[in-house]
C-alpha positions as CSV (number, residue, x, y, z in Angstrom):
1,M,208.5,2.9,108.8
2,T,206.9,5.9,110.0
3,Q,204.3,5.8,112.9
4,Q,201.6,7.0,110.5
5,A,202.4,4.2,108.1
6,Y,202.4,1.6,110.9
7,I,199.1,2.7,112.0
8,L,197.8,2.6,108.3
9,A,199.0,-0.9,107.8
10,L,197.6,-2.0,111.2
11,R,194.2,-0.3,110.3
12,S,194.2,-2.2,107.0
13,L,194.9,-5.5,108.3
14,Y,192.3,-5.1,111.3
15,L,189.6,-4.3,108.7
16,Q,190.3,-6.9,106.4
17,L,189.8,-9.6,109.4
18,P,186.5,-11.4,109.7
19,N,184.4,-10.7,112.7
20,T,185.6,-7.1,113.6
21,H,183.8,-3.8,114.0
22,R,184.3,-2.9,110.5
23,R,185.8,0.5,111.8
24,F,189.1,1.6,113.2
25,S,188.2,3.6,116.2
26,R,189.9,6.5,117.6
27,S,191.0,4.1,120.8
28,D,192.4,1.6,118.1
29,R,194.5,4.4,116.4
30,H,195.6,5.3,120.0
31,L,196.7,1.6,121.0
32,A,198.4,1.4,117.5
33,S,200.5,4.5,118.4
34,I,201.2,3.1,121.6
35,L,202.3,-0.3,120.0
36,Y,204.5,1.6,117.5
37,Q,206.1,3.7,120.3
38,R,207.0,0.7,122.4
39,G,208.7,-1.0,119.3
40,F,206.3,-3.9,118.6
41,S,206.9,-5.0,115.1
42,L,204.1,-5.0,112.7
43,D,204.7,-8.9,112.1
44,L,204.3,-9.4,116.0
45,V,200.9,-7.5,116.0
46,R,199.8,-9.1,112.8
47,S,200.3,-12.6,114.4
48,A,198.4,-11.5,117.6
49,L,195.4,-10.3,115.6
50,L,195.3,-13.6,113.8
51,L,195.6,-15.5,116.9
52,A,193.1,-13.6,118.5
53,T,190.6,-13.6,115.5
54,A,191.0,-17.5,115.6
55,R,190.3,-17.7,119.3
56,R,187.1,-15.5,118.7
57,L,185.8,-17.6,115.9
58,A,186.3,-20.8,117.8
59,H,184.9,-19.8,121.1
60,D,182.6,-16.7,120.8
61,P,181.9,-15.9,117.0
62,A,178.8,-14.0,117.9
63,H,180.7,-11.0,119.0
64,P,183.0,-8.7,116.9
65,L,186.7,-8.6,117.6
66,A,187.9,-5.6,119.3
67,A,191.4,-4.1,120.2
68,S,190.8,-4.9,124.0
69,S,190.4,-8.6,123.1
70,W,193.3,-9.1,120.9
71,L,195.9,-7.2,122.8
72,P,196.3,-10.2,125.3
73,A,197.2,-12.4,122.4
74,I,200.6,-10.3,121.9
75,P,202.7,-12.1,124.8
76,A,201.3,-15.4,123.2
77,T,203.1,-14.7,119.9
78,Q,206.4,-13.9,121.4
79,N,207.3,-17.6,122.3
């Protein structure tokens, strides 16, 4: 998968999730690029996004999910 395809797939997934900002910002694109370059699989990042979304909805549904809030979920999905 090319870097561009990876970023587009991640963008599509992020924008389909409930409780997001409904836009994929320049910083989100940059983060996606870094994740691609570091070799994080799309499945792993997808799992992290889903875990972060579930955590957000359970604990603080009033605030949208941002990249900085789902990034820490990546290590939790690697077990």
